[in-house]
N, C-alpha and C positions, 0 to 999 in steps of 0.2 A: 504493499500499499504506500502511496506517495501522494504529496500534495504540493501545488505550485503557487507562486505569488509572482505576478508580472507587474512591473511599473514602467511606463514609457516616457520618454521626453523629460528626464529628471534634469534639472538645471544644475548639473555637475558634470566635469569632464570625466571621460572614461578612466583616464589615468589615475585621477584622484579617487574614483569609486573603487578601482581595482585594489588599490591599497587597503581599503577597509574590508573588501569582499575576501581577500586573501587571509585576513585575520581570522574569519569565521568558517572558511571552507573545511568541511570534514568534521566539524564539531558536534556536539549534542545541542539540540534546540535550546535548552536551558542555559547552556553554558555560552552559546552564541548571543543570546539576549543579553546576558550580563556583560559580554565584551562589548556590544554594542551601546549599551546604556551608559558605560563608563568611558566610552571613547571620546576625545575631544574633537575628533573630526567632525566637519559639517556633513560629510557623506554619510556618516553613521546615522544621523537623523533622516536623511532621504531613504536609506535602505529600511529602517524601522518605519511648470508652464514655460513656455517659450515666448519670450518678448522680443519685438522687432524695435531696435533702436538704431538711430544714425548719428554719426559724428562728422564734424566739419572736415572738408578735404580741400585740396587746391582748386583754384579758380571757381569758388562758390558752389562746389559740388557737395554732396553728402555721401558717405560710404557707410555700409552696414557694420554694426558692432557685432562680432560674432559671439554669441552665446552658446557655448558648447552644452550638448545634452547627451544623455546616455540612456539606454534600455537595460533594465535590470530584470533578471529572472532568477528567483530562488527556488530550488527544489528540495523538498524534505522527503525523506524516505526512511523506512524501517530498516534496521541493520539485520544482516544475516545472521550474525552470532547471538543476537538478543532473544 
C-alpha cells in the first residue's frame, strides 16, 4: 500500500527543494515530519503561486523577472520488512 502527495508550481527553485527532500528520503514518516518541522529552510514549509513581474531594461523596455518553480511528488509506502 502506498500514498502520494503532489504539489505543482511551488515558488522555490528545484536546487533548494532538493536539499530538503534529500534530508527526508528513505526515512520513516514520523521522523520525516520531525526533520521538516525543525528545518530552517523555507523549502521545508513548502513541502509540509507563480507571479508575473517585470523589471526595467535598456531603452525603456521591460524584461520578466524569472520566478523559479518546482513540482514536488512525495510517495509514502509500507516497508517490506515491517
